OpenMM code with the backbone's topology and positions (N, CA, C; nanometers):
from openmm import Vec3, app, unit

residues = "MET ASN ILE LYS LEU LYS ASP ILE ALA LYS ILE SER SER ILE PRO VAL VAL LEU ALA SER LEU CYS CYS LEU SER PRO VAL ILE LEU VAL LEU ILE GLY VAL SER THR VAL SER PHE ALA SER SER LEU ALA ASP THR LEU TYR GLY ASP TYR LYS TRP TYR PHE ARG GLY ALA GLY VAL LEU ALA LEU LEU ALA ALA LEU TYR HIS TYR LEU THR ARG THR LYS GLY ILE CYS THR ILE ASP GLU ALA LYS ARG ARG ARG ASN GLU ILE ILE ASN TYR LEU ALA LEU THR LEU ILE ALA GLY VAL LEU GLY TYR LEU PHE PHE LEU TYR VAL ILE VAL HIS TYR ILE GLY VAL PHE LEU ASN LEU TRP ALA".split()
positions = [
    Vec3(-6.9602, -11.4800, 2.1471),
    Vec3(-6.9318, -11.3336, 2.1101),
    Vec3(-7.0338, -11.3049, 2.0255),
    Vec3(-7.1285, -11.2030, 2.0458),
    Vec3(-7.2233, -11.1968, 1.9707),
    Vec3(-7.2389, -11.0217, 1.9445),
    Vec3(-7.2095, -10.9751, 1.8243),
    Vec3(-7.1531, -10.8357, 1.8041),
    Vec3(-7.2900, -10.7916, 1.7220),
    Vec3(-7.3471, -10.7006, 1.7739),
    Vec3(-7.4992, -10.6496, 1.7270),
    Vec3(-7.4983, -10.5007, 1.6554),
    Vec3(-7.5170, -10.5060, 1.5312),
    Vec3(-7.5478, -10.3796, 1.4733),
    Vec3(-7.5822, -10.2645, 1.5292),
    Vec3(-7.6852, -10.2945, 1.6256),
    Vec3(-7.7583, -10.1946, 1.7421),
    Vec3(-7.6480, -10.1366, 1.7952),
    Vec3(-7.5505, -10.2305, 1.8838),
    Vec3(-7.4634, -10.1802, 1.9666),
    Vec3(-7.3495, -10.0795, 1.8959),
    Vec3(-7.3590, -10.1040, 1.7679),
    Vec3(-7.2525, -10.0626, 1.7009),
    Vec3(-7.2687, -9.9154, 1.6712),
    Vec3(-7.3813, -9.8882, 1.5967),
    Vec3(-7.4540, -9.7732, 1.6249),
    Vec3(-7.5098, -9.7125, 1.7043),
    Vec3(-7.5182, -9.7506, 1.8305),
    Vec3(-7.5478, -9.6640, 1.9871),
    Vec3(-7.3832, -9.6383, 1.9776),
    Vec3(-7.2897, -9.6888, 1.9713),
    Vec3(-7.1243, -9.6805, 2.0329),
    Vec3(-7.0986, -9.5413, 1.9011),
    Vec3(-7.1186, -9.5530, 1.8106),
    Vec3(-7.0218, -9.4823, 1.7045),
    Vec3(-7.1615, -9.3257, 1.6493),
    Vec3(-7.2696, -9.3508, 1.7561),
    Vec3(-7.3387, -9.2480, 1.6978),
    Vec3(-7.3111, -9.0444, 1.7432),
    Vec3(-7.3017, -9.0695, 1.8333),
    Vec3(-7.2604, -8.9363, 1.9001),
    Vec3(-7.1248, -8.8968, 1.8775),
    Vec3(-7.0437, -9.0018, 1.8197),
    Vec3(-6.8750, -8.9283, 1.8223),
    Vec3(-6.8938, -8.8819, 1.6928),
    Vec3(-7.0107, -8.9541, 1.5848),
    Vec3(-7.0184, -8.8873, 1.4250),
    Vec3(-7.0446, -8.7565, 1.4476),
    Vec3(-7.1600, -8.7142, 1.5089),
    Vec3(-7.2284, -8.5885, 1.5304),
    Vec3(-7.0924, -8.4982, 1.5971),
    Vec3(-7.0396, -8.5429, 1.7063),
    Vec3(-6.9391, -8.4583, 1.7388),
    Vec3(-6.8741, -8.4376, 1.6304),
    Vec3(-6.7851, -8.5067, 1.5579),
    Vec3(-6.7019, -8.5359, 1.4798),
    Vec3(-6.7475, -8.3794, 1.3760),
    Vec3(-6.8733, -8.3635, 1.3171),
    Vec3(-6.9408, -8.3093, 1.1992),
    Vec3(-6.9819, -8.1704, 1.2697),
    Vec3(-6.9636, -8.1532, 1.3869),
    Vec3(-7.0140, -8.0311, 1.4379),
    Vec3(-6.9653, -7.8972, 1.3626),
    Vec3(-6.8082, -7.9392, 1.2969),
    Vec3(-6.7449, -7.7969, 1.2187),
    Vec3(-6.8214, -7.7428, 1.1349),
    Vec3(-6.9728, -7.8272, 1.0763),
    Vec3(-7.0184, -7.8091, 0.9656),
    Vec3(-7.1773, -7.8074, 1.0069),
    Vec3(-7.2130, -7.8744, 1.1260),
    Vec3(-7.3399, -7.9075, 1.1667),
    Vec3(-7.3829, -7.7932, 1.2750),
    Vec3(-7.2851, -7.7197, 1.3219),
    Vec3(-7.3231, -7.6131, 1.4264),
    Vec3(-7.3412, -7.4940, 1.3308),
    Vec3(-7.2929, -7.4406, 1.2289),
    Vec3(-7.3753, -7.3342, 1.1867),
    Vec3(-7.5056, -7.3426, 1.0640),
    Vec3(-7.4799, -7.4811, 1.0565),
    Vec3(-7.6936, -7.5233, 1.0057),
    Vec3(-7.7810, -7.5070, 1.1216),
    Vec3(-7.7314, -7.5324, 1.2902),
    Vec3(-7.8085, -7.5356, 1.3360),
    Vec3(-7.8450, -7.3819, 1.4064),
    Vec3(-7.7209, -7.2821, 1.3656),
    Vec3(-7.8050, -7.1774, 1.4079),
    Vec3(-7.8580, -7.1091, 1.3377),
    Vec3(-7.8598, -7.1626, 1.1838),
    Vec3(-7.9678, -7.0530, 1.0911),
    Vec3(-8.0775, -7.1068, 1.1407),
    Vec3(-8.0341, -7.2868, 1.1671),
    Vec3(-8.1983, -7.3143, 1.1827),
    Vec3(-8.3138, -7.2555, 1.2919),
    Vec3(-8.1958, -7.2579, 1.4024),
    Vec3(-8.2910, -7.2174, 1.5336),
    Vec3(-8.3108, -7.0316, 1.5536),
    Vec3(-8.2554, -6.9480, 1.4014),
    Vec3(-8.2586, -6.8267, 1.3873),
    Vec3(-8.2014, -6.7551, 1.4622),
    Vec3(-8.0784, -6.7920, 1.5205),
    Vec3(-7.9741, -6.7304, 1.5574),
    Vec3(-7.8675, -6.6367, 1.4943),
    Vec3(-7.8599, -6.7160, 1.4075),
    Vec3(-7.7693, -6.6744, 1.2690),
    Vec3(-7.7935, -6.6327, 1.1397),
    Vec3(-7.7350, -6.5423, 1.0536),
    Vec3(-7.7395, -6.4921, 0.9387),
    Vec3(-7.7088, -6.6315, 0.8352),
    Vec3(-7.7240, -6.6728, 0.7047),
    Vec3(-7.7318, -6.7230, 0.5998),
    Vec3(-7.5773, -6.6743, 0.6023),
    Vec3(-7.5247, -6.5672, 0.5733),
    Vec3(-7.3861, -6.5423, 0.5532),
    Vec3(-7.3090, -6.5326, 0.6393),
    Vec3(-7.3390, -6.5117, 0.7758),
    Vec3(-7.2461, -6.5450, 0.8709),
    Vec3(-7.2337, -6.6765, 0.9165),
    Vec3(-7.3161, -6.7591, 0.8607),
    Vec3(-7.3119, -6.9490, 0.9389),
    Vec3(-7.2311, -6.9852, 0.8208),
    Vec3(-7.2385, -6.9272, 0.6926),
    Vec3(-7.1545, -6.9259, 0.5657),
    Vec3(-6.9706, -6.9615, 0.6209),
    Vec3(-6.9807, -6.7792, 0.6530),
    Vec3(-6.8519, -6.7831, 0.6625),
    Vec3(-6.7792, -6.8582, 0.7787),
    Vec3(-6.8808, -6.9027, 0.9030),
    Vec3(-6.8199, -6.9806, 1.0112),
    Vec3(-6.8094, -7.1208, 0.9879),
    Vec3(-6.8623, -7.1708, 0.8973),
    Vec3(-6.8284, -7.2863, 0.8380),
    Vec3(-6.7198, -7.3249, 0.7235),
    Vec3(-6.7189, -7.2479, 0.6657),
    Vec3(-6.5215, -7.2316, 0.6123),
    Vec3(-6.4622, -7.2072, 0.7066),
    Vec3(-6.4499, -7.1223, 0.7752),
    Vec3(-6.3736, -7.1036, 0.9078),
    Vec3(-6.3621, -7.2408, 0.9729),
    Vec3(-6.4452, -7.2749, 1.0661),
    Vec3(-6.4566, -7.4357, 1.1216),
    Vec3(-6.3989, -7.5387, 1.0275),
    Vec3(-6.4714, -7.5187, 0.9207),
    Vec3(-6.4029, -7.7164, 0.8140),
    Vec3(-6.2851, -7.6659, 0.7418),
    Vec3(-6.2570, -7.5465, 0.7279),
    Vec3(-6.0956, -7.4943, 0.6786),
    Vec3(-5.9899, -7.5070, 0.7934),
    Vec3(-6.0101, -7.4561, 0.9039),
    Vec3(-5.8959, -7.3991, 0.9705),
    Vec3(-5.9168, -7.5204, 1.1309),
    Vec3(-6.0283, -7.5542, 1.1389),
    Vec3(-6.0425, -7.6182, 1.2532),
    Vec3(-6.0873, -7.7961, 1.2252),
    Vec3(-6.0963, -7.8425, 1.1384),
    Vec3(-6.1611, -7.9493, 1.1244),
    Vec3(-6.1220, -8.0846, 1.1832),
    Vec3(-5.9567, -8.0877, 1.1485),
    Vec3(-5.8777, -8.1923, 1.2475),
    Vec3(-5.9257, -8.2076, 1.4117),
    Vec3(-5.9439, -8.0764, 1.4336),
    Vec3(-5.9782, -8.0477, 1.5667),
    Vec3(-6.1228, -8.1055, 1.6229),
    Vec3(-6.2003, -8.1433, 1.5284),
    Vec3(-6.3460, -8.1726, 1.5308),
    Vec3(-6.3510, -8.3277, 1.4939),
    Vec3(-6.2864, -8.4054, 1.4007),
    Vec3(-6.2309, -8.5177, 1.3863),
    Vec3(-6.1699, -8.5742, 1.4726),
    Vec3(-6.0483, -8.5356, 1.5453),
    Vec3(-5.9627, -8.5476, 1.6626),
    Vec3(-6.0845, -8.5689, 1.8113),
    Vec3(-6.1391, -8.4673, 1.8002),
    Vec3(-6.2706, -8.4954, 1.9280),
    Vec3(-6.3504, -8.6132, 1.9119),
    Vec3(-6.3719, -8.6058, 1.7811),
    Vec3(-6.4541, -8.7473, 1.7434),
    Vec3(-6.3875, -8.9150, 1.7604),
    Vec3(-6.2946, -8.8715, 1.7354),
    Vec3(-6.2154, -9.0251, 1.7371),
    Vec3(-6.1818, -9.0536, 1.8974),
    Vec3(-6.1099, -8.9097, 1.9595),
    Vec3(-6.1503, -8.9517, 2.1325),
    Vec3(-6.3190, -9.0127, 2.1897),
    Vec3(-6.3886, -8.9172, 2.1775),
    Vec3(-6.5163, -8.9601, 2.2289),
    Vec3(-6.5761, -9.1520, 2.1693),
    Vec3(-6.5146, -9.1701, 2.0204),
    Vec3(-6.5401, -9.2799, 1.9985),
    Vec3(-6.4869, -9.4025, 2.0696),
    Vec3(-6.3176, -9.3711, 2.1294),
    Vec3(-6.2646, -9.4599, 2.2270),
    Vec3(-6.3273, -9.4395, 2.3267),
    Vec3(-6.3784, -9.3125, 2.3875),
    Vec3(-6.4819, -9.3317, 2.5182),
    Vec3(-6.5724, -9.4318, 2.5178),
    Vec3(-6.6759, -9.3820, 2.4212),
    Vec3(-6.7734, -9.4282, 2.3960),
    Vec3(-6.7747, -9.6533, 2.4089),
    Vec3(-6.6578, -9.6412, 2.3117),
    Vec3(-6.6226, -9.8101, 2.3245),
    Vec3(-6.5788, -9.8684, 2.4486),
    Vec3(-6.4892, -9.7849, 2.5125),
    Vec3(-6.4186, -9.8341, 2.6448),
    Vec3(-6.5603, -9.8211, 2.7691),
    Vec3(-6.6294, -9.7333, 2.7332),
    Vec3(-6.7373, -9.7453, 2.8265),
    Vec3(-6.8300, -9.8491, 2.8058),
    Vec3(-6.8851, -9.8683, 2.6917),
    Vec3(-6.9386, -10.0041, 2.6612),
    Vec3(-6.9170, -10.1428, 2.6816),
    Vec3(-6.7451, -10.1404, 2.7007),
    Vec3(-6.6646, -10.3049, 2.6808),
    Vec3(-6.6596, -10.2563, 2.8496),
    Vec3(-6.6722, -10.1465, 2.9191),
    Vec3(-6.6226, -10.2153, 3.0508),
    Vec3(-6.7828, -10.2528, 3.1306),
    Vec3(-6.8779, -10.1488, 3.1036),
    Vec3(-7.0304, -10.1284, 3.1768),
    Vec3(-7.1013, -10.2301, 3.0980),
    Vec3(-7.1322, -10.2704, 2.9673),
    Vec3(-7.2048, -10.3298, 2.8973),
    Vec3(-7.1350, -10.5094, 2.9206),
    Vec3(-7.0430, -10.5000, 2.8790),
    Vec3(-6.9447, -10.6232, 2.8118),
    Vec3(-6.8703, -10.6842, 2.9869),
    Vec3(-6.8622, -10.6479, 3.0640),
    Vec3(-6.8206, -10.6588, 3.2174),
    Vec3(-6.6487, -10.6883, 3.1488),
    Vec3(-6.5804, -10.6026, 3.0991),
    Vec3(-6.4503, -10.6164, 3.0505),
    Vec3(-6.3665, -10.5101, 3.1225),
    Vec3(-6.3260, -10.5173, 3.2556),
    Vec3(-6.3110, -10.4636, 3.3298),
    Vec3(-6.1634, -10.4851, 3.3941),
    Vec3(-6.0985, -10.5976, 3.3754),
    Vec3(-5.9526, -10.6241, 3.4232),
    Vec3(-5.8394, -10.6639, 3.3012),
    Vec3(-5.7305, -10.6564, 3.3683),
    Vec3(-5.6376, -10.7101, 3.2268),
    Vec3(-5.6436, -10.8414, 3.1689),
    Vec3(-5.6299, -10.9297, 3.2854),
    Vec3(-5.6736, -11.0667, 3.2528),
    Vec3(-5.8027, -11.0547, 3.1430),
    Vec3(-5.9329, -11.0228, 3.1701),
    Vec3(-6.0609, -11.0389, 3.1344),
    Vec3(-6.0073, -10.9764, 2.9664),
    Vec3(-5.9715, -10.8648, 2.9772),
    Vec3(-5.9235, -10.7952, 2.8385),
    Vec3(-5.8169, -10.9078, 2.7788),
    Vec3(-5.7196, -10.9850, 2.8132),
    Vec3(-5.6324, -11.0438, 2.7380),
    Vec3(-5.6971, -11.1715, 2.7137),
    Vec3(-5.8046, -11.2636, 2.7948),
    Vec3(-5.8891, -11.3632, 2.7599),
    Vec3(-5.9693, -11.3405, 2.6385),
    Vec3(-6.0258, -11.1830, 2.6201),
    Vec3(-6.1390, -11.1775, 2.5327),
    Vec3(-6.0701, -11.1069, 2.4110),
    Vec3(-5.9745, -11.0671, 2.3896),
    Vec3(-5.8568, -10.9938, 2.3358),
    Vec3(-5.9201, -10.9564, 2.1543),
    Vec3(-5.9979, -11.0904, 2.1133),
    Vec3(-6.0409, -11.0994, 1.9856),
    Vec3(-6.1252, -10.9951, 1.9899),
    Vec3(-6.2304, -11.0469, 2.0540),
    Vec3(-6.3854, -10.9755, 2.0998),
    Vec3(-6.3464, -10.8025, 2.1127),
    Vec3(-6.2512, -10.7774, 2.1634),
    Vec3(-6.2240, -10.6220, 2.1764),
    Vec3(-6.1823, -10.5659, 2.0690),
    Vec3(-6.0590, -10.6542, 1.9536),
    Vec3(-6.0374, -10.6146, 1.8706),
    Vec3(-6.1365, -10.5664, 1.7388),
    Vec3(-6.2398, -10.6948, 1.7265),
    Vec3(-6.3624, -10.6853, 1.6182),
    Vec3(-6.4581, -10.5196, 1.6883),
    Vec3(-6.4469, -10.5410, 1.8345),
    Vec3(-6.5403, -10.4115, 1.8665),
    Vec3(-6.4781, -10.2673, 1.7802),
    Vec3(-6.3314, -10.2988, 1.8433),
    Vec3(-6.2624, -10.1749, 1.7456),
    Vec3(-6.2753, -10.1265, 1.6212),
    Vec3(-6.2824, -10.2505, 1.5167),
    Vec3(-6.2801, -10.2107, 1.3905),
    Vec3(-6.3281, -10.2162, 1.3759),
    Vec3(-6.4677, -10.2836, 1.3968),
    Vec3(-6.6409, -10.2295, 1.3199),
    Vec3(-6.6913, -10.0795, 1.4079),
    Vec3(-6.6264, -10.0211, 1.5601),
    Vec3(-6.6737, -9.9219, 1.5696),
    Vec3(-6.5968, -9.8226, 1.5150),
    Vec3(-6.4795, -9.8707, 1.4397),
    Vec3(-6.3893, -9.7388, 1.3627),
    Vec3(-6.4651, -9.7023, 1.2269),
    Vec3(-6.4330, -9.8402, 1.1712),
    Vec3(-6.5247, -9.8796, 1.0575),
    Vec3(-6.6866, -9.7749, 1.0469),
    Vec3(-6.7524, -9.8176, 1.1308),
    Vec3(-6.8985, -9.7602, 1.1599),
    Vec3(-6.8959, -9.5894, 1.1824),
    Vec3(-6.7810, -9.5584, 1.2466),
    Vec3(-6.7814, -9.4132, 1.2838),
    Vec3(-6.7196, -9.3327, 1.1448),
    Vec3(-6.6079, -9.4044, 1.0994),
    Vec3(-6.5875, -9.3415, 0.9481),
    Vec3(-6.6826, -9.3608, 0.8676),
    Vec3(-6.7245, -9.4515, 0.8159),
    Vec3(-6.8796, -9.4536, 0.7391),
    Vec3(-6.9665, -9.3493, 0.7569),
    Vec3(-7.0086, -9.3743, 0.8802),
    Vec3(-7.1402, -9.2859, 0.9160),
    Vec3(-7.0907, -9.1103, 0.9771),
    Vec3(-6.9660, -9.0789, 0.9704),
    Vec3(-6.9221, -8.9478, 0.9311),
    Vec3(-6.9333, -8.9124, 0.8164),
    Vec3(-6.8432, -8.9701, 0.7337),
    Vec3(-6.8459, -8.9610, 0.5606),
    Vec3(-7.0225, -8.9472, 0.5430),
    Vec3(-7.0970, -9.0243, 0.5511),
    Vec3(-7.2025, -9.0084, 0.5036),
    Vec3(-7.3039, -8.8828, 0.6299),
    Vec3(-7.2788, -8.8752, 0.6633),
    Vec3(-7.3675, -8.7421, 0.7784),
    Vec3(-7.3117, -8.6202, 0.7277),
    Vec3(-7.1728, -8.6285, 0.7217),
    Vec3(-7.1334, -8.4762, 0.7166),
    Vec3(-7.1502, -8.4368, 0.5544),
    Vec3(-7.1210, -8.5109, 0.4748),
    Vec3(-7.0865, -8.5181, 0.3147),
    Vec3(-7.2520, -8.5440, 0.2390),
    Vec3(-7.3324, -8.5875, 0.2981),
    Vec3(-7.4227, -8.5816, 0.2498),
    Vec3(-7.5764, -8.5444, 0.3142),
    Vec3(-7.5775, -8.5778, 0.4309),
    Vec3(-7.6750, -8.4786, 0.5053),
    Vec3(-7.6689, -8.3871, 0.5336),
    Vec3(-7.5450, -8.3249, 0.5815),
    Vec3(-7.5302, -8.1553, 0.6192),
    Vec3(-7.5370, -8.1317, 0.5030),
    Vec3(-7.4506, -8.1567, 0.3752),
    Vec3(-7.4180, -8.0725, 0.2968),
    Vec3(-7.5645, -8.0627, 0.2016),
    Vec3(-7.6382, -8.1283, 0.2603),
    Vec3(-7.7850, -8.0918, 0.1127),
    Vec3(-7.8646, -8.0117, 0.2352),
    Vec3(-7.8739, -8.0670, 0.3528),
    Vec3(-7.9308, -7.9130, 0.4306),
    Vec3(-7.8273, -7.7599, 0.3979),
    Vec3(-7.7384, -7.7682, 0.4127),
    Vec3(-7.6692, -7.6641, 0.4093),
    Vec3(-7.7021, -7.6036, 0.2489),
    Vec3(-7.7313, -7.7311, 0.1423),
    Vec3(-7.7591, -7.6552, 0.0030),
    Vec3(-7.8996, -7.5960, 0.0084),
    Vec3(-7.9873, -7.6389, 0.0896),
    Vec3(-8.1247, -7.6083, 0.0974),
    Vec3(-8.1291, -7.4876, 0.1657),
    Vec3(-8.0535, -7.4518, 0.2796),
    Vec3(-8.0169, -7.3123, 0.3190),
    Vec3(-7.9702, -7.2232, 0.2204),
    Vec3(-7.9112, -7.2538, 0.1804),
    Vec3(-7.8129, -7.1631, 0.0922),
    Vec3(-7.6908, -7.1494, 0.1573),
    Vec3(-7.6797, -7.2082, 0.2064),
    Vec3(-7.5186, -7.1866, 0.2826),
    Vec3(-7.3869, -7.1980, 0.2369),
    Vec3(-7.3966, -7.3221, 0.1140),
    Vec3(-7.3143, -7.3291, 0.0098),
    Vec3(-7.3553, -7.3762, -0.0502),
    Vec3(-7.2911, -7.3921, -0.1883),
    Vec3(-7.3303, -7.4445, -0.3079),
    Vec3(-7.3320, -7.5805, -0.3340),
] * unit.nanometer
topology = app.Topology()
chain = topology.addChain("A")
for resn in residues:
    res = topology.addResidue(resn, chain)
    for name in ("N", "CA", "C"):
        topology.addAtom(name, app.Element.getBySymbol(name[0]), res)
């Protein structure tokens, strides 16, 4: 069993961005010039306040789908017998991708997106 950090980052990167879209999408709208700062700020308040758990749920589902895709396509775990034989490897991948996803989400949303929003005067 050879778990690589690069593989874990690959599996969890898109789900982290998907889970962060509640606050990232208003920033993107301002950066491409489609929205005003005041509208983006109110949109961010609405999306983060009312819908953040939907975005987080979508991120978790995307993380599980990415892990399933990785294990079946790359690692060749396609049958129940193979999954039973490699149960510890599957559990290790699940734990590591979940930890990487949560830490990546916290860092991306509360550090990177927050400081971009502060720079654009979307929030204080």
